RODO-2510 file (C-alpha; in nm, 4 decimals, decimal comma):
residues 517
     n   res          X          Y          Z
     1     m     0,0000     0,0000     0,0000
     2     a     0,1268     0,3422    -0,0952
     3     i     0,0918     0,6356     0,1407
     4     d    -0,2126     0,8553     0,0812
     5     p    -0,1099     1,1357    -0,1612
     6     a    -0,3306     1,3754     0,0337
     7     l    -0,1079     1,3276     0,3388
     8     l     0,2022     1,3993     0,1336
     9     k     0,0381     1,7112    -0,0046
    10     q    -0,0548     1,8252     0,3458
    11     l     0,3043     1,7680     0,4622
    12     e     0,4439     1,9743     0,1761
    13     e     0,1943     2,2569     0,2378
    14     k     0,2879     2,2759     0,6047
    15     r     0,6579     2,2808     0,5153
    16     q     0,6090     2,5598     0,2662
    17     k     0,4103     2,7600     0,5206
    18     a     0,6940     2,7245     0,7693
    19     y     0,9515     2,8173     0,5052
    20     a     0,7543     3,1343     0,4254
    21     a     0,8287     3,2507     0,7814
    22     g     0,6630     3,5874     0,8476
    23     g     0,5379     3,6103     0,4903
    24     l     0,6811     3,6580     0,1442
    25     e     0,6448     4,0362     0,1688
    26     k     0,8581     4,0563     0,4820
    27     l     1,1187     3,8276     0,3281
    28     a     1,1254     4,0470     0,0173
    29     e     1,1689     4,3597     0,2328
    30     r     1,4737     4,2044     0,3995
    31     k     1,6204     4,1142     0,0642
    32     k     1,5827     4,4756    -0,0550
    33     k     1,7769     4,5866     0,2529
    34     g     2,0525     4,3387     0,1730
    35     l     1,9631     4,1189     0,4713
    36     m     1,9512     3,7413     0,4701
    37     s     1,6546     3,5532     0,6091
    38     a     1,7035     3,3260     0,9098
    39     r     1,6810     3,0194     0,6869
    40     e     1,9322     3,1642     0,4400
    41     r     2,1733     3,2212     0,7284
    42     i     2,1390     2,8597     0,8387
    43     n     2,1844     2,7317     0,4824
    44     a     2,4950     2,9480     0,4354
    45     l     2,6526     2,8032     0,7508
    46     f     2,6148     2,4371     0,6616
    47     q     2,7326     2,2191     0,3779
    48     p     2,4562     2,1733     0,1178
    49     d     2,1842     1,9220     0,2048
    50     t     2,3234     1,8420     0,5507
    51     f     2,0837     2,0452     0,7674
    52     m     1,8516     1,8347     0,9831
    53     e     1,5859     2,0642     1,1284
    54     f     1,4416     2,0294     1,4781
    55     g     1,0906     2,1600     1,5535
    56     l     0,9804     2,2778     1,2099
    57     h     0,6148     2,2574     1,3168
    58     a     0,6556     2,3870     1,6734
    59     q     0,4400     2,6895     1,7655
    60     h     0,3233     2,8735     2,0759
    61     d    -0,0270     2,8360     2,2191
    62     a    -0,1784     3,1550     2,0754
    63     h    -0,5165     3,1184     2,2491
    64     h    -0,3595     3,0611     2,5900
    65     f    -0,1713     3,3909     2,5668
    66     g    -0,4611     3,5910     2,4260
    67     m    -0,3148     3,6192     2,0766
    68     g    -0,6166     3,4802     1,8930
    69     d    -0,5392     3,2652     1,5898
    70     k    -0,2054     3,4295     1,5157
    71     e     0,0372     3,1781     1,3724
    72     m     0,4106     3,2029     1,4275
    73     p     0,5920     2,9647     1,1924
    74     c     0,8699     2,7728     1,3726
    75     d     0,7859     3,0030     1,6667
    76     g     1,0345     3,2553     1,5340
    77     v     1,3499     3,0418     1,5535
    78     i     1,5033     2,7803     1,3253
    79     t     1,7001     2,5067     1,5021
    80     g     1,8847     2,1969     1,3912
    81     v     2,2115     2,0230     1,3146
    82     g     2,4231     2,0245     1,0008
    83     y     2,7810     1,9783     0,8852
    84     v     3,0578     2,2388     0,8758
    85     d     3,3792     2,1168     0,7151
    86     g     3,2670     1,7571     0,7621
    87     r     3,1837     1,7859     1,1335
    88     p     2,8371     1,8170     1,2925
    89     v     2,7395     2,1516     1,4456
    90     a     2,4169     2,2535     1,6207
    91     a     2,2798     2,5946     1,5250
    92     y     1,9804     2,8193     1,5711
    93     a     1,8791     3,1367     1,3926
    94     q     1,6150     3,3729     1,5283
    95     d     1,3684     3,4923     1,2649
    96     f     1,2901     3,8629     1,2900
    97     t     1,0096     3,8301     1,0320
    98     v     0,8094     3,6197     1,2804
    99     g     0,6945     3,8371     1,5680
   100     g     1,0215     4,0265     1,5643
   101     g     1,2041     3,7093     1,6652
   102     a     1,0712     3,7596     2,0188
   103     v     1,1401     3,4832     2,2684
   104     g     0,8485     3,2883     2,4132
   105     r     0,8143     2,9494     2,5795
   106     i     0,8300     2,7323     2,2668
   107     h     1,0977     2,9531     2,1093
   108     a     1,3152     2,9054     2,4178
   109     k     1,2297     2,5349     2,4404
   110     k     1,3523     2,4786     2,0853
   111     i     1,6852     2,6442     2,1664
   112     c     1,7155     2,4515     2,4938
   113     d     1,6337     2,1194     2,3258
   114     l     1,9030     2,1904     2,0675
   115     m     2,1573     2,2742     2,3381
   116     d     2,0689     1,9560     2,5288
   117     y     2,1273     1,7596     2,2109
   118     a     2,4629     1,9348     2,1592
   119     q     2,5658     1,8546     2,5157
   120     q     2,4823     1,4863     2,4802
   121     s     2,6397     1,4586     2,1345
   122     g     2,9467     1,6685     2,2104
   123     i     2,9080     1,9142     1,9219
   124     p     2,9525     2,2943     1,8991
   125     v     2,6613     2,5384     1,9169
   126     v     2,6226     2,8418     1,6912
   127     g     2,3517     3,0961     1,7763
   128     i     2,2465     3,3650     1,5271
   129     n     2,0746     3,6369     1,7285
   130     d     1,8163     3,8673     1,5707
   131     s     1,5372     3,9330     1,8168
   132     g     1,3254     4,2130     1,9546
   133     g     1,3538     4,0594     2,3030
   134     a     1,1054     3,8844     2,5294
   135     r     0,7567     3,8135     2,3957
   136     i     0,5539     4,0555     2,6086
   137     q     0,2305     3,8575     2,5784
   138     e     0,3937     3,5592     2,7493
   139     g     0,5222     3,7592     3,0465
   140     d     0,7185     3,5644     3,3057
   141     v     0,7066     3,2533     3,0878
   142     s     0,9278     3,4351     2,8392
   143     l     1,1701     3,5387     3,1135
   144     s     1,1783     3,1799     3,2336
   145     g     1,2766     3,0775     2,8811
   146     y     1,5714     3,3140     2,8857
   147     g     1,6821     3,1737     3,2203
   148     q     1,6735     2,8192     3,0857
   149     v     1,8894     2,9224     2,7893
   150     f     2,1407     3,0990     3,0162
   151     f     2,1585     2,7932     3,2411
   152     r     2,2466     2,5752     2,9434
   153     n     2,5040     2,8265     2,8193
   154     v     2,6823     2,7700     3,1485
   155     l     2,6387     2,3906     3,1366
   156     l     2,7935     2,3837     2,7899
   157     s     3,0751     2,6257     2,8787
   158     g     3,4080     2,4468     2,8534
   159     l     3,2309     2,1367     2,7216
   160     v     3,1635     2,2355     2,3593
   161     p     3,2533     2,5556     2,1711
   162     q     2,9742     2,8139     2,1679
   163     i     2,9784     3,0879     1,9042
   164     s     2,7288     3,3748     1,8871
   165     v     2,6506     3,5908     1,5855
   166     i     2,4737     3,9229     1,6476
   167     a     2,3013     3,9985     1,3174
   168     g     2,0214     4,2270     1,4387
   169     p     1,8918     4,3631     1,7675
   170     c     2,0012     4,1874     2,0861
   171     a     1,8768     4,3937     2,3777
   172     g     1,8318     4,3725     2,7520
   173     g     1,8533     4,0299     2,9100
   174     a     1,8891     3,8699     2,5663
   175     a     2,2460     4,0033     2,5483
   176     y     2,3544     3,7783     2,8325
   177     s     2,3271     3,4563     2,6346
   178     p     2,5917     3,5689     2,3803
   179     a     2,7982     3,7086     2,6680
   180     l     2,8099     3,3590     2,8199
   181     t     2,9447     3,2022     2,5003
   182     d     3,3059     3,1623     2,3885
   183     f     3,3078     3,3986     2,0903
   184     i     3,0823     3,6793     1,9683
   185     i     3,0771     3,7964     1,6075
   186     m     2,8781     4,1111     1,5284
   187     t     2,7865     4,2606     1,1927
   188     r     2,8992     4,6186     1,1438
   189     k     2,5574     4,7368     1,0259
   190     n     2,2025     4,6452     1,1297
   191     a     2,3153     4,4915     1,4600
   192     q     2,2863     4,6368     1,8106
   193     m     2,3620     4,4850     2,1486
   194     f     2,2880     4,6671     2,4743
   195     i     2,1278     4,6328     2,8156
   196     c     1,9704     4,9789     2,8331
   197     g     1,8970     5,1785     2,5196
   198     p     1,9449     5,5551     2,4765
   199     d     1,5895     5,6371     2,5923
   200     v     1,6228     5,4352     2,9122
   201     i     1,9632     5,5870     2,9875
   202     k     1,8218     5,9349     2,9286
   203     a     1,5251     5,8698     3,1605
   204     a     1,7375     5,7115     3,4336
   205     t     2,0465     5,9331     3,4301
   206     g     1,9672     6,2365     3,2173
   207     a     2,2599     6,1566     2,9884
   208     t     2,2140     6,1772     2,6136
   209     v     2,3837     5,8960     2,4232
   210     t     2,3516     5,7477     2,0762
   211     m     2,2986     5,3854     1,9812
   212     d     2,6372     5,3882     1,8082
   213     e     2,8038     5,4827     2,1360
   214     i     2,6523     5,2016     2,3401
   215     g     2,5342     4,9272     2,1101
   216     s     2,7299     4,9255     1,7855
   217     a     2,9836     4,6675     1,6753
   218     a     3,2549     4,9335     1,6737
   219     a     3,1842     5,0306     2,0355
   220     h     3,1831     4,6701     2,1546
   221     a     3,4962     4,5768     1,9589
   222     s     3,7175     4,8704     2,0550
   223     v     3,5810     5,0177     2,3802
   224     s     3,3955     4,7624     2,5918
   225     g     3,5690     4,4519     2,4588
   226     n     3,2384     4,2650     2,4654
   227     i     3,2770     4,1116     2,1200
   228     h     3,5592     3,9276     1,9473
   229     f     3,5065     3,9994     1,5775
   230     i     3,3370     4,2560     1,3518
   231     a     3,1972     4,1215     1,0258
   232     e     3,1136     4,3551     0,7398
   233     d     2,7931     4,1643     0,6636
   234     e     2,6101     3,8400     0,7433
   235     a     2,7985     3,6356     0,4856
   236     s     3,1280     3,7507     0,6369
   237     a     3,0004     3,6674     0,9862
   238     i     2,9154     3,3134     0,8813
   239     a     3,2558     3,2780     0,7114
   240     l     3,4139     3,3809     1,0433
   241     v     3,2146     3,1121     1,2255
   242     q     3,3477     2,8565     0,9785
   243     k     3,7044     2,9869     1,0175
   244     l     3,6833     2,9687     1,3978
   245     h     3,5415     2,6188     1,3729
   246     s     3,8472     2,5138     1,1693
   247     f     4,0691     2,5742     1,4763
   248     l     3,8454     2,4249     1,7464
   249     p     3,7638     2,0660     1,8432
   250     s     3,4032     1,9543     1,8603
   251     n     3,4262     1,9163     2,2378
   252     n     3,6615     1,9218     2,5350
   253     v     3,7730     1,5577     2,5125
   254     m     3,8837     1,5833     2,1497
   255     d     4,1994     1,7342     2,0070
   256     p     4,1772     2,0390     1,7807
   257     p     4,1785     1,9643     1,4058
   258     h     4,5576     1,9472     1,3668
   259     r     4,7028     1,8893     1,0202
   260     n     5,0364     1,7393     1,1219
   261     k     5,0441     1,4266     0,9082
   262     s     5,3427     1,5518     0,7066
   263     a     5,7011     1,5194     0,8267
   264     l     5,8515     1,7866     1,0497
   265     i     6,0443     2,0481     0,8527
   266     v     6,3556     2,1835     1,0223
   267     e     6,4870     2,4870     0,8396
   268     s     6,6290     2,8287     0,9163
   269     d     6,4332     3,1487     0,8451
   270     a     6,6866     3,4282     0,8019
   271     g     6,4020     3,6768     0,7646
   272     m     6,3184     3,6368     1,1348
   273     n     6,6626     3,7734     1,2233
   274     e     6,5965     4,0808     1,0129
   275     i     6,2766     4,1634     1,2031
   276     v     6,4674     4,2392     1,5247
   277     p     6,5600     4,6113     1,5427
   278     a     6,9326     4,6758     1,5857
   279     d     6,8585     4,9322     1,8578
   280     a     6,6950     4,7756     2,1644
   281     k     6,5057     5,1006     2,2219
   282     n     6,3149     5,0629     1,8942
   283     p     5,9913     4,8625     1,9242
   284     l     5,9557     4,5198     1,7674
   285     d     5,6346     4,4653     1,5682
   286     v     5,5104     4,1297     1,6959
   287     q     5,2681     4,0968     1,4047
   288     k     5,5694     4,0506     1,1759
   289     v     5,7035     3,7796     1,4056
   290     i     5,3680     3,5980     1,4084
   291     a     5,3401     3,6169     1,0285
   292     r     5,6744     3,4354     0,9907
   293     l     5,6095     3,1916     1,2731
   294     v     5,2712     3,0520     1,1624
   295     d     5,1774     2,8543     0,8520
   296     d     5,1208     3,0714     0,5434
   297     a     5,1013     3,3839     0,7665
   298     d     4,7433     3,2691     0,8380
   299     f     4,6571     3,4176     1,1774
   300     l     4,3000     3,4606     1,3019
   301     e     4,3389     3,7466     1,5485
   302     v     4,0805     3,7588     1,8276
   303     q     3,9633     4,0953     1,9692
   304     r     4,1923     4,2788     1,7299
   305     d     4,0538     4,6240     1,8077
   306     w     4,0598     4,6043     2,1890
   307     a     4,3618     4,6195     2,4237
   308     k     4,6011     4,6263     2,1296
   309     n     4,9078     4,6071     2,3537
   310     i     4,8519     4,2321     2,3596
   311     v     4,7777     4,0145     2,0577
   312     v     4,5857     3,6867     2,0801
   313     g     4,4513     3,4511     1,8183
   314     f     4,4601     3,1132     1,6448
   315     a     4,6992     2,9739     1,3863
   316     r     4,8827     2,6580     1,2853
   317     i     5,2534     2,5902     1,3138
   318     q     5,3531     2,3086     1,0804
   319     g     4,9957     2,1871     1,1021
   320     i     4,9520     2,2051     1,4805
   321     v     4,6651     2,4303     1,5948
   322     v     4,7927     2,6845     1,8478
   323     g     4,6716     2,9827     2,0431
   324     i     4,9139     3,2768     2,0237
   325     v     4,9534     3,5185     2,3160
   326     a     5,1981     3,7980     2,2361
   327     n     5,3038     4,1354     2,3725
   328     q     5,2815     4,4149     2,1140
   329     p     5,5610     4,6679     2,1838
   330     m     5,4172     4,8964     1,9146
   331     v     5,1286     4,9825     2,1517
   332     k     5,1935     5,1163     2,5031
   333     a     5,5420     4,9640     2,4772
   334     g     5,3810     4,6223     2,5195
   335     t     5,3017     4,6758     2,8872
   336     l     5,0242     4,4798     3,0526
   337     d     4,7309     4,6874     3,1752
   338     i     4,3810     4,6106     3,3011
   339     d     4,2198     4,5436     2,9638
   340     s     4,5079     4,3474     2,8102
   341     s     4,5267     4,1262     3,1206
   342     d     4,1557     4,0469     3,0913
   343     k     4,1839     3,9840     2,7184
   344     a     4,4783     3,7463     2,7524
   345     a     4,3416     3,5602     3,0554
   346     r     4,0098     3,4884     2,8850
   347     f     4,1824     3,3650     2,5684
   348     i     4,4225     3,1425     2,7644
   349     r     4,1314     2,9802     2,9473
   350     t     3,9466     2,9265     2,6181
   351     c     4,2509     2,7503     2,4721
   352     n     4,2809     2,5362     2,7829
   353     c     3,9122     2,4380     2,7670
   354     f     3,9535     2,3021     2,4177
   355     n     4,3026     2,1484     2,4293
   356     v     4,4688     2,4134     2,2140
   357     p     4,8454     2,4458     2,2827
   358     i     4,9603     2,7968     2,3741
   359     v     5,2625     2,9740     2,2256
   360     t     5,3597     3,2884     2,4183
   361     l     5,5771     3,5579     2,2590
   362     v     5,7342     3,7866     2,5166
   363     d     5,8685     4,1413     2,4894
   364     i     5,7453     4,3239     2,7967
   365     p     5,8848     4,6010     3,0186
   366     g     5,6319     4,5412     3,2972
   367     f     5,2818     4,6297     3,4090
   368     m     5,1430     4,9689     3,3110
   369     p     5,2199     5,2250     3,5852
   370     g     4,9733     5,4971     3,6879
   371     l     4,7068     5,6027     3,9336
   372     a     4,4191     5,4950     3,7080
   373     q     4,5650     5,1471     3,6717
   374     e     4,6308     5,1034     4,0433
   375     r     4,2874     5,2297     4,1464
   376     g     4,1251     5,0341     3,8656
   377     g     4,2574     4,7109     4,0151
   378     i     4,5621     4,6205     3,8041
   379     i     4,6690     4,3804     4,0810
   380     r     4,3431     4,1878     4,0524
   381     h     4,3371     4,1984     3,6737
   382     g     4,7030     4,1050     3,6354
   383     a     4,6435     3,8133     3,8707
   384     k     4,3938     3,6771     3,6183
   385     m     4,6801     3,6144     3,3753
   386     l     4,8891     3,4445     3,6415
   387     f     4,5910     3,2281     3,7333
   388     a     4,5031     3,1462     3,3725
   389     f     4,8530     3,0382     3,2731
   390     a     4,9147     2,8430     3,5945
   391     a     4,5790     2,6640     3,5649
   392     a     4,6289     2,5719     3,1983
   393     t     4,7355     2,2113     3,1440
   394     v     4,7731     2,2267     2,7641
   395     p     5,1222     2,2360     2,6086
   396     k     5,2768     2,5782     2,6757
   397     i     5,5762     2,7026     2,4766
   398     t     5,7257     3,0443     2,5568
   399     i     5,9639     3,2521     2,3448
   400     i     6,1328     3,5463     2,5173
   401     m     6,2168     3,7703     2,2259
   402     r     6,3655     4,0715     2,4000
   403     k     6,2928     4,2226     2,7416
   404     s     6,1011     4,0409     3,0139
   405     y     6,1026     4,2216     3,3456
   406     g     5,9596     4,1805     3,6942
   407     g     5,6159     4,0412     3,7664
   408     a     5,5244     4,0734     3,4005
   409     y     5,7939     3,8145     3,3201
   410     l     5,5977     3,5686     3,5339
   411     a     5,2610     3,6781     3,3941
   412     m     5,3793     3,5933     3,0413
   413     c     5,4147     3,2230     3,1216
   414     s     5,7600     3,1697     3,2598
   415     k     5,8839     2,8199     3,3460
   416     d     5,7786     2,8813     3,7053
   417     m     5,4200     2,9402     3,5911
   418     g     5,4021     2,6071     3,4123
   419     a     5,5587     2,6627     3,0711
   420     d     5,6817     2,3292     2,9366
   421     l     5,9624     2,4793     2,7304
   422     v     6,1016     2,8337     2,7371
   423     y     6,3395     2,9688     2,4740
   424     a     6,5087     3,3069     2,4526
   425     w     6,6673     3,4979     2,1694
   426     p     7,0302     3,6162     2,2248
   427     c     6,9063     3,9762     2,2555
   428     a     6,6684     3,8853     2,5399
   429     e     6,6914     4,0374     2,8868
   430     i     6,5373     3,8620     3,1872
   431     a     6,5545     4,0560     3,5117
   432     v     6,3647     4,2159     3,7973
   433     m     6,3857     4,5439     3,6077
   434     g     6,5638     4,6998     3,3123
   435     a     6,9397     4,7539     3,3411
   436     d     6,9166     5,1344     3,3374
   437     g     6,6716     5,1431     3,6263
   438     a     6,8573     4,8761     3,8196
   439     v     7,1986     5,0451     3,8131
   440     n     7,0460     5,3766     3,9146
   441     i     6,9188     5,2050     4,2284
   442     l     7,2145     4,9757     4,2969
   443     y     7,4996     5,2109     4,2062
   444     k     7,3521     5,5563     4,2563
   445     k     7,6470     5,6903     4,4613
   446     e     7,9049     5,5422     4,2246
   447     i     7,7338     5,7034     3,9256
   448     t     7,6859     6,0480     4,0788
   449     s     8,0472     6,0603     4,1992
   450     a     8,1929     5,9608     3,8615
   451     a     8,3693     6,2149     3,6410
   452     d     8,1242     6,1307     3,3626
   453     p     7,7991     6,0047     3,5244
   454     k     7,6316     5,9163     3,1923
   455     a     7,9294     5,7139     3,0702
   456     k     7,9556     5,5409     3,4069
   457     a     7,5845     5,4547     3,4070
   458     k     7,6138     5,3154     3,0560
   459     e     7,9142     5,1043     3,1551
   460     l     7,7423     4,9685     3,4629
   461     a     7,4214     4,8963     3,2688
   462     a     7,6145     4,6916     3,0135
   463     d     7,7845     4,5019     3,2942
   464     y     7,4481     4,4428     3,4648
   465     r     7,2947     4,3061     3,1445
   466     e     7,5791     4,0582     3,1021
   467     k     7,5916     3,9405     3,4641
   468     f     7,2282     3,9550     3,5725
   469     a     6,9947     3,9893     3,2723
   470     s     7,1626     3,7796     3,0027
   471     p     6,9664     3,4862     2,8581
   472     y     7,2780     3,2738     2,9113
   473     e     7,2679     3,3585     3,2816
   474     a     6,9027     3,2475     3,2877
   475     a     6,9894     2,9291     3,0980
   476     s     7,2732     2,8492     3,3384
   477     k     7,0232     2,8500     3,6260
   478     g     6,7636     2,6418     3,4436
   479     v     6,5212     2,9335     3,4186
   480     i     6,4959     2,8841     3,0421
   481     t     6,5387     2,5777     2,8244
   482     d     6,7780     2,7193     2,5650
   483     v     6,8993     3,0296     2,3834
   484     i     6,8110     3,0147     2,0134
   485     e     6,8667     3,2240     1,7040
   486     p     6,5478     3,4015     1,5917
   487     a     6,5830     3,2235     1,2571
   488     q     6,5412     2,8896     1,4370
   489     t     6,2183     2,9887     1,6108
   490     r     5,9618     2,8340     1,3751
   491     s     6,1433     2,4990     1,3595
   492     i     6,2101     2,4869     1,7347
   493     v     5,8483     2,5730     1,8212
   494     a     5,7159     2,3179     1,5700
   495     m     5,9370     2,0493     1,7215
   496     a     5,8450     2,1511     2,0767
   497     l     5,4735     2,1349     1,9941
   498     r     5,4964     1,7873     1,8446
   499     n     5,6965     1,6680     2,1444
   500     t     5,4404     1,7981     2,3949
   501     l     5,1127     1,6987     2,2252
   502     s     5,1051     1,3822     2,4351
   503     k     5,1334     1,5848     2,7577
   504     r     4,9055     1,4733     3,0415
   505     e     4,8886     1,6628     3,3697
   506     t     4,6825     1,5754     3,6757
   507     r     4,5854     1,8442     3,9257
   508     p     4,4537     1,8098     4,2844
   509     p     4,0827     1,7198     4,2894
   510     k     3,8524     2,0192     4,3508
   511     k     3,5360     2,1731     4,2100
   512     h     3,7290     2,4571     4,0455
   513     g     3,9831     2,7241     4,1275
   514     n     3,8685     3,0693     4,2365
   515     i     4,0050     3,3033     3,9692
   516     p     4,0272     3,6687     4,0819
   517     l     3,7376     3,8392     3,9049
***
């Protein structure tokens, strides 16, 4: 017996109704504005014909909430699982054409069911946010839905990668779900994320602000540090999701997608020697170092526009996925301040969650001095980096390129803080403080009484560097593993990574450490 054709027709009609979302007119309006529909966003993320939808026919109880016979296809959110680069990924996309993408009970349930599935299956979650907020008609039920999503964000944290895309409005409590995820990508136009809008701020404080100042991608990327990437449009945002996915494992018990099947290549890179300025007082551009260190100069920088005095991001070194943490002497002399400490600590912990080895590039004079930094809690914020590096059990390789002074030397993953291997370039200085400052404290009388104080200070500083700050002095005491030529760096790091991939480290049993927040 064949199935009744009428049933097949009914099935197809219901599918088409769901696919029409908020109506063909609304979909056409979005297209005129250059915006993708929720379903187009989902289809762009996944490989063709791999999307398996969850809850296509799910809808809220309109009568129960006094909404008459109003239908809300898919209840304003598309959820399901598909393949990205051959690996399964769970994703949801809120549909602004259906009730403004507002969150109600069924809407939230669909997201929660998807996240439960991702937890049990050990697969990443991608959320594309485009919603007017809580569905007012559903009242506290809607708020309950948000709470259930937040709870699952926390359950999944450190278990599977969570990536959020802000492709439209994301206001009030809704902003906290993306904030609980690992990475946030925001489109430059048509997207806003804020807790209180300009009108609320005006009513509460009397201050006049614009949406660009508080909720734009530019503000979040460069001022607040709330997001990790700006995408020019939705297609670029989805491409960024796919790029991020290429560096991350599906879950916390898997290795990242390394590509290290080929033989190790040991070769010298003379160009790395040329990057180092002849004068130690001239800043070294760490971006040039990273470009030569990683495969094909392919470096996905994270939070590029915020706290630029430290650089973090993902790359491969001879096929091994790594997280790079590097001082940038071109900005604030590479000092660590409140924001850069937060930025680095968060990235380190993300790498540790997902078994990504960490390569640390060091050229740091110390922590940023100043009243604002001290009163802003630089001690607490700097301690986050110490905590993050010490708590990380992934392979940790450190390269001391030039200066590394005081507490900042420790904060940049010294051997004492758990680095597996530490290498230094011949021009490196490792000391409590720079030679000039040290001799002025240690030999102040000798300098002031000299016939030529400047010449005497210079002589003593050179002597101090050789006796107390030299990388060879550090190597002789076992503080570093070896002194290497800059040209050897890529080969040495590649070898070190392959030799430490099998690292296993057991820590004392406890619920979790108490990071200084």
